Structures are given as structure tokens and as C-alpha cells.
C-alpha angles and dihedrals in degrees: 000000000000127000128186117215124197122209135180118215122203104197142044091250119025139148113210118190111229099171094115092050091054093044090050089052090053092049092045091060096038095237112174107171134015134059142281135211122215110206135190116203094197132099094214101043135052149176126255141168116224145133115320100180104073115044089203087076090066092045092047092048095051089046094052091044087057091048093052094038110030113200092232119044123167094224099050114112106180106127096222089057093228101111088126090060092051092051095049093047089051090051093049096041137219103269149016127215115215128183117228118211130170089000092301137103110254100234132148121256095266097031128119133168113242136196105217117209115194102165107038172173090082144129106258141183135211131180134219118202122192115220 
């Protein structure tokens, strides 16, 4: 089973938690055991799993990504001017694999699944595939 989700981002850099959407998909299809893949088909966005309890973690991560990959760099040659977004997305990665057991995502106490926007605002998509 594969489902396409749409998401609207509001900022250039943004981490949007999608854990509940993924969990609802699992429940909708009565999946009890197995695994899922959450996949992002964009070159300037990605998927990560990280802390979902303290919103400062998201802010800190975005700030640190900006420090490592500044938006403007004198040696960048990419004509769209978004090399930093490509670097951030490559660092985060395009997908996450999560175990499902007893009908629930097997995540740690403080973990959530995030869609990471690095070149917004945009209308984006991501996919969830049951295995």
C-alpha cells in the first residue's frame, strides 16, 4: 500500500512533524506488524526522525544547518542559487524506515517524523509505503 501526502510549507527552512499523518495511515489500513518507508521525492527537502518534545530542537537544527551550509556562498555556481538547500537535503536524506508493531510506529519516547523543507515556501509531497 502506497499513499501520497501533500504538505504546504511556509518558510524557506522548516521542520513539520508528520508522525500523526503516518500513524493515521497505518491505522486506516489496519497494519499491525511490518515496516513503513517515509519518502520525499524532492532534491531540496528531506525526511528525518528527531525529538518532538522541545521545539527548540527544530530551531537549533535549522540554525546549525544554516551555519554549516550558508544560503549565500561566493563559490556556489548553481544557477538557481539554492545550493545550501541541496546540501541540507542531502545531509538529512530522502527517507526514513520505521518498524510497525502492535499497530504503532516503533519510535522512541521523544521521537517524531519530520518533513524538512530547505527551499520554501512550497507545495510539497511525501509518500508512505507499507512493507
